[in-house]
VODOKOL-292790 format. One record per atom (N, C-alpha, C, CB): residue in three letters; y, x, z. Coordinates in steps of 0.05 Angstrom, whole numbers, padded with zeros to 5 digits, always signed. Each point is the difference from the previous one (the first is absolute). Glycine has a CB too. Layout:
alaYXZ ...
This chain:
met+01604+01977+02061 met+00025-00004-00013 met+00002-00029-00011 met+00002+00050-00012 lys+00022-00061+00015 lys+00004-00027-00010 lys+00024+00001-00019 lys-00019-00021+00043 ile+00017+00008-00066 ile+00022-00001-00019 ile+00009-00029-00003 ile-00017+00042-00025 ile+00043-00046+00028 ile+00011-00027-00001 ile+00022-00001-00022 ile-00010-00007+00049 asp+00009-00014-00065 asp+00022-00006-00019 asp+00022-00015+00014 asp-00033-00001-00039 leu+00057+00011+00037 leu+00023-00011+00015 leu+00019-00015-00019 leu-00004+00037+00034 glu+00011-00061-00027 glu+00018-00017-00016 glu+00029+00005+00009 glu-00037-00035-00007 pro+00056+00029-00011 pro+00028+00002+00008 pro+00005-00016+00026 pro+00014+00006-00048 gly+00003+00005+00065 gly+00006-00014+00025 gly-00019+00008+00023 gly+00018-00037-00027 asp-00040+00049+00022 asp-00019+00009+00021 asp+00014+00022+00015 asp-00042-00013-00027 pro+00045+00011+00053 pro+00014+00020+00016 pro-00013+00028-00001 pro+00016-00037+00029 arg-00042+00037-00035 arg-00014+00026-00002 arg+00009+00017-00023 arg-00039-00022+00021 leu+00052+00009-00041 leu+00011+00016-00022 leu+00019+00021+00010 leu-00005-00040-00031 glu+00023+00032+00048 glu+00020+00019+00011 glu-00010+00016+00024 glu+00036-00031-00017 ser-00050+00018+00034 ser-00009+00013+00025 ser-00023+00020-00005 ser+00015-00040+00026 asp-00033+00034-00045 asp-00023+00016-00004 asp+00000+00016-00026 asp-00025-00033+00028 leu+00028+00017-00050 leu-00003+00012-00027 leu+00024+00018-00008 leu-00027-00040-00012 leu+00051+00031+00017 leu+00024+00015-00009 leu+00001+00028+00011 leu+00024-00043-00004 pro-00030+00048+00030 pro+00001+00028+00009 pro-00019+00018-00016 pro+00012-00017+00046 val-00035+00007-00053 val-00019+00017-00016 val+00011+00002-00029 val-00039-00015+00029 leu+00047-00007-00040 leu+00011+00001-00028 leu+00024+00018-00002 leu-00017-00047-00007 ser+00033+00049+00028 ser+00024+00017+00000 ser-00007+00030-00002 ser+00023-00035+00027 glu-00047+00042-00021 glu-00008+00028-00004 glu-00001+00007-00029 glu-00027-00002+00042 leu+00022-00017-00059 leu+00000+00003-00029 leu+00027-00008-00012 leu-00050-00008-00001 arg+00062-00012+00012 arg+00025-00011-00011 arg+00022+00000+00022 arg-00026-00029-00032 pro+00036+00053+00038 pro+00019+00003+00022 pro+00027-00015-00004 pro-00021+00043+00010 his+00027-00051-00034 his+00025-00014-00006 his-00001-00029+00008 his+00007+00031-00038 leu-00031-00042+00045 leu-00002-00028+00007 leu+00010-00006+00028 leu-00039-00003-00031 thr+00059-00013+00033 thr+00009-00011+00025 thr-00015-00027+00004 thr+00047+00023-00003 pro-00048-00033+00027 pro-00012-00026+00004 pro+00012-00022-00018 pro-00010+00013+00047 glu+00037-00012-00050 glu+00013-00020-00016 glu-00007+00003-00030 glu+00038-00001+00033 leu-00038+00025-00043 leu-00007+00005-00028 leu-00029-00007-00005 leu+00034+00036-00002 phe-00052-00029+00021 phe-00028-00007-00003 phe-00004-00030-00002 phe-00012+00042+00026 arg+00025-00057-00008 arg-00002-00030-00001 arg+00010-00010-00027 arg+00007-00002+00050 glu+00016+00012-00059 glu+00011-00008-00026 glu-00019+00005-00023 glu+00046+00009+00019 val-00057+00015-00019 val-00019+00007-00022 val-00025-00017+00001 val+00018+00047+00001 tyr-00029-00051+00023 tyr-00024-00016+00001 tyr+00005-00029-00006 tyr-00018+00031+00034 glu+00040-00042-00025 glu+00005-00028-00006 glu+00004-00005-00030 glu+00022-00005+00045 ala-00008+00023-00059 ala+00003-00002-00029 ala-00026+00007-00014 ala+00049+00012+00004 gly-00062+00009+00005 gly-00024+00010-00013 gly-00025-00018+00003 gly+00018+00045+00007 his-00019-00060+00015 his-00023-00017+00005 his-00002-00021-00022 his+00005+00006+00049 ala+00017-00017-00059 ala+00000-00019-00022 ala-00011+00013-00025 ala+00039-00024+00021 glu-00037+00050-00023 glu-00010+00015-00024 glu-00028+00011+00005 glu+00047+00012-00011 gly-00059-00019+00034 gly-00028+00008+00005 gly-00003+00023+00020 gly-00009-00014-00045 leu+00031+00025+00056 leu-00001+00022+00019 leu-00014-00010+00026 leu+00042+00021-00020 arg-00061-00005+00029 arg-00014-00006+00025 arg-00001+00026+00016 arg-00027-00037-00021 phe+00023+00034+00048 phe-00004+00024+00017 phe-00025-00004+00017 phe+00050+00009+00001 ser-00064+00012+00002 ser-00024+00001+00017 ser+00004+00022+00021 ser-00030-00018-00038 ala+00022+00012+00062 ala+00002+00019+00022 ala-00027+00007+00011 ala+00046-00018+00012 ala-00051+00043-00007 ala-00026+00009+00011 ala+00005+00006+00030 ala-00016+00019-00045 tyr-00002-00030+00062 tyr+00002+00004+00029 tyr-00025+00015+00010 tyr+00028-00042+00004 asp-00023+00060+00014 asp-00023+00014+00012 asp-00012-00018+00022 asp+00020+00046-00010 asp-00041-00036+00023 asp-00014-00016+00020 asp+00017-00007+00024 asp-00042+00021-00015 ala+00063-00005+00020 ala+00018-00005+00022 ala+00022-00019-00007 ala-00010+00046+00017 gly+00011-00056-00042 gly+00020-00019-00009 gly+00026+00012-00010 gly-00020-00030+00032 arg+00019+00056-00037 arg+00024+00015-00010 arg-00001+00001-00030 arg+00002+00027+00042 cys+00021-00033-00055 cys+00002+00001-00030 cys-00001+00029-00008 cys+00026-00043-00002 val-00045+00050-00015 val-00004+00028-00008 val+00002+00004-00031 val-00029+00006+00040 gly+00032-00029-00054 gly+00003+00002-00029 gly+00013-00024-00012 gly-00041+00028-00001 ala+00053-00025-00022 ala+00014-00021-00013 ala-00003+00002-00030 ala+00033-00002+00037 ala-00035-00022-00050 ala-00002+00000-00029 ala+00017-00023-00010 ala-00046+00019+00000 gly+00063-00013-00020 gly+00014-00021-00015 gly-00012-00002-00027 gly+00043+00009+00026 trp-00048-00033-00036 trp-00015-00003-00025 trp+00007-00027-00013 trp-00037+00029+00018 arg+00028-00031-00043 arg+00004-00025-00015 arg-00020-00001-00023 arg+00049-00001+00012 ile-00056-00023-00020 ile-00016-00005-00024 ile+00019-00004-00023 ile-00039-00020+00027 ile+00035+00035-00049 ile+00017-00003-00023 ile-00016-00002-00025 ile+00036+00026+00023 asn-00025-00039-00043 asn-00012-00002-00026 asn+00017+00015-00020 asn-00021-00045+00012 asn+00009+00061-00029 asn+00015+00013-00021 asn-00019+00006-00023 asn+00032+00020+00034 thr-00020-00010-00056 thr-00016+00005-00024 thr-00018+00025+00001 thr+00036-00023-00025 ser-00029+00042+00043 ser-00016+00025+00000 ser-00026-00003+00016 ser+00043+00025-00003 ser-00042-00038+00026 ser-00025-00003+00015 ser-00008-00029+00004 ser+00012+00043+00023 leu+00003-00061-00034 leu-00004-00029+00001 leu+00006-00010+00028 leu-00035+00003-00035 arg+00017+00001+00055 arg+00005-00009+00027 arg-00007+00023+00019 arg-00009-00049-00012 gln+00028+00056+00029 gln-00004+00022+00018 gln+00012-00006+00027 gln+00001+00032-00038 leu-00012-00018+00058 leu+00013+00001+00026 leu+00015+00026+00001 leu-00036-00028+00023 tyr+00063+00026-00020 tyr+00017+00023+00001 tyr+00008+00005+00028 tyr+00017-00009-00047 val-00020+00034+00056 val+00006+00008+00028 val+00028+00012-00001 val-00049+00008+00012 asp+00069-00022+00001 asp+00027+00010+00002 asp+00002+00022+00021 asp+00017-00045-00014 asp-00031+00041+00037 asp+00001+00017+00023 asp-00027+00003+00012 asp+00048-00013+00009 leu-00056+00037-00002 leu-00024+00005+00015 leu+00005+00023+00019 leu-00030-00017-00038 val+00029+00012+00064 val+00007+00021+00019 val-00017-00003+00025 val+00047+00003-00018 thr-00056+00020+00028 thr-00013+00001+00026 thr+00019+00014+00019 thr-00047+00001-00021 ala+00049-00010+00046 ala+00017+00013+00019 ala-00008+00029+00002 ala+00006-00043+00026 ala+00014+00061-00024 ala-00005+00029+00000 ala-00021+00008+00020 ala+00047+00007-00015 ala-00046-00018+00039 ala-00019+00008+00021 ala-00029-00010-00006 ala+00038-00001+00032 asp-00041-00017-00051 asp-00026-00012-00005 asp-00012+00007-00028 asp+00014-00037+00030 arg-00002+00056-00043 arg-00010+00008-00027 arg-00027+00014+00003 arg+00047+00005-00017 ser-00062-00007-00004 ser-00027+00012-00001 ser-00019-00013+00020 ser+00020+00043-00015 thr-00016-00069+00022 thr-00018-00014+00018 thr-00013-00024-00014 thr+00028+00015+00039 gly-00023-00018-00065 gly-00013-00022-00015 gly+00018-00024-00004 gly-00042+00015+00018 val+00067-00014-00008 val+00018-00023-00003 val+00006-00006-00029 val+00020+00011+00044 gly-00012+00010-00059 gly+00006-00003-00029 gly-00024-00011-00015 gly+00033+00037+00003 his-00056-00027+00002 his-00025-00009-00013 his-00004-00030+00005 his-00020+00046+00005 glu+00024-00054+00020 glu-00004-00028+00007 glu+00021-00018-00013 glu-00020+00014+00044 leu+00045-00005-00045 leu+00020-00015-00014 leu-00006-00003-00029 leu+00034+00016+00032 ile-00043+00005-00045 ile-00007-00002-00029 ile-00024-00019-00004 ile+00016+00047-00007 ala-00035-00046+00025 ala-00023-00019-00002 ala+00010-00029+00003 ala-00032+00035+00019 his+00050-00039-00001 his+00012-00027+00005 his+00014-00009-00026 his+00005+00009+00050 leu+00011+00008-00061 leu+00015-00007-00025 leu-00019-00004-00023 leu+00039+00026+00016 glu-00060-00010-00018 glu-00020-00004-00021 glu-00013-00027+00002 glu-00008+00049-00001 gly+00003-00058+00026 gly-00011-00027+00004 gly+00018-00021-00011 gly-00024+00017+00040 his+00050-00015-00034 his+00020-00019-00011 his+00000+00001-00030 his+00028+00006+00041 ala-00029+00019-00052 ala+00001+00003-00030 ala-00025-00013-00013 ala+00025+00043+00006 arg-00048-00038+00005 arg-00024-00012-00012 arg+00000-00031+00003 arg-00025+00042+00012 ala+00034-00052+00011 ala+00002-00029+00003 ala+00019-00013-00019 ala-00011+00007+00048 ala+00032+00008-00056 ala+00020-00011-00019 ala-00007+00005-00029 ala+00034+00007+00036 gly-00057+00006-00041 gly-00008+00005-00028 gly+00014+00023-00013 gly-00010-00048-00003 cys+00019+00067+00019 cys+00015+00023-00011 cys-00019+00019-00013 cys+00035-00005+00035 his-00025+00019-00055 his-00015+00020-00015 his+00006+00028+00011 his+00001-00028-00040 glu+00021+00031+00055 glu+00008+00027+00010 glu+00014-00003+00027 glu+00005+00017-00047 leu-00005+00005+00061 leu+00015+00004+00025 leu+00018+00024-00006 leu-00036-00020+00032 asn+00062+00016-00033 asn+00019+00021-00009 asn+00021+00006+00021 asn-00008-00014-00047 leu+00017+00039+00047 leu+00023+00008+00016 leu+00013+00024-00012 leu-00022-00017+00041 asp+00047+00022-00034 asp+00015+00023-00007 asp+00003+00017+00025 asp+00025-00024-00038 ser-00023+00050+00035 ser+00004+00018+00022 ser+00020+00022-00008 ser-00047-00010+00018 gly+00067+00015-00001 gly+00020+00020-00006 gly-00012+00027-00006 gly+00032-00025+00029 thr-00021+00040-00047 thr-00012+00025-00009 thr-00001+00020+00023 thr+00018-00008-00045 his-00002+00006+00065 his+00001+00019+00023 his-00022-00007+00021 his+00049+00007-00008 arg-00062-00029+00006 arg-00019-00009+00020 arg-00029+00010-00006 arg+00029-00041+00008 thr-00032+00067-00008 thr-00026+00012-00008 thr-00022-00007+00019 thr+00025+00037-00021 gly-00020-00040+00046 gly-00021-00008+00019 gly-00010-00028-00007 gly+00020+00029+00036 ala-00001-00047-00042 ala-00008-00027-00008 ala-00017+00001-00026 ala+00041-00019+00022 his-00033+00036-00040 his-00015+00002-00026 his-00029+00009+00005 his+00043+00011-00024 arg-00047+00008+00042 arg-00027+00008+00007 arg-00016-00023+00011 arg+00016+00047+00009 phe-00003-00063+00008 phe-00013-00024+00011 phe-00008-00019-00021 phe+00026+00006+00042 tyr-00007-00013-00061 tyr-00006-00019-00021 tyr-00022+00010-00018 tyr+00047-00016+00001 leu-00048+00041-00007 leu-00022+00011-00016 leu-00026-00002+00014 leu+00032+00031-00022 arg-00033-00026+00048 arg-00024-00004+00016 arg-00009-00029+00000 arg+00013+00039+00029 glu+00006-00057-00030 glu-00006-00029+00000 glu-00007-00010-00028 glu+00031-00006+00039 arg-00035+00024-00058 arg-00008-00006-00027 arg+00021-00013-00018 arg-00046-00005+00019 phe+00072+00010-00013 phe+00021-00007-00018 phe+00002+00021-00021 phe+00025-00025+00036 asp-00017+00018-00060 asp+00005+00018-00022 asp+00029+00002-00006 asp-00045-00010-00019 ile+00054+00033+00010 ile+00028+00002-00009 ile+00000-00008-00029 ile+00011+00038+00033 val+00002-00061-00040 val-00002-00011-00026 val+00026-00002-00015 val-00039-00025+00016 ala+00062+00031-00003 ala+00025-00004-00013 ala+00022+00017+00014 ala-00013-00047-00015 phe+00035+00050+00001 phe+00024+00010+00012 phe+00018-00024+00005 phe-00003+00046-00023 his+00017-00045+00045 his+00019-00022+00007 his+00028+00011-00004 his-00032-00021+00033 phe+00048+00009-00050 phe+00027+00008-00006 phe+00020-00019+00013 phe-00015+00022-00043 ser+00038-00012+00052 ser+00019-00017+00013 ser+00028+00009-00008 ser-00031-00007+00039 arg+00049-00012-00041 arg+00028+00005-00005 arg+00016-00015+00021 arg-00007+00007-00050 leu+00023+00007+00067 leu+00016-00013+00020 leu+00022-00016-00012 leu-00011+00037+00032 leu+00015-00061-00023 leu+00021-00017-00010 leu+00022-00006+00021 leu-00034-00020-00032 gly+00031+00030+00055 gly+00018-00005+00022 gly-00015-00011+00024 gly+00037-00009-00032 gly-00022+00002+00053 gly-00013-00010+00024 gly-00004+00023+00019 gly-00023-00036-00026 pro+00005+00032+00046 pro-00004+00021+00020 pro-00009+00026-00012 pro-00011-00036+00033 ala+00027+00057-00031 ala-00007+00025-00012 ala-00024+00013+00013 ala+00048+00007-00011 asp-00054-00014+00037 asp-00022+00013+00014 asp-00025-00017+00000 asp+00034+00023+00028 ala-00035-00045-00043 ala-00024-00017+00000 ala-00023+00016-00013 ala+00028-00042-00003 ser-00051+00039+00015 ser-00024+00014-00011 ser-00017-00019-00016 ser+00001+00032+00039 
């Protein structure tokens, strides 16, 4: 398995990563994805793509390094998804190891993510990967895309 960090404008973002990411974020059109990444990149948003030995994208991660008062410096995972046909093959584990490497290199104290309450299979995976449930995440909709996840 090979994991590559993709910069804005890389054609593999749409051809390879977006189809996998869309399994988690079905509301993303290519145009919306480009818009979000172009704006988010300036705020630290990055994407990593996992490729199998045949060169097929089988996993995607969106992440950023952030500083705050609760954890000081953390790598926050916006998106982590393995293609449905490739789940339980080690892709998620490899993506987390890749992100942990980025976190350690950046001097982060934590690797954090949120997961929707209905995603119980993902929760089992995160617990196996030694993540702890440490908080509740609260949200108030203010408008915008009603179906955004």
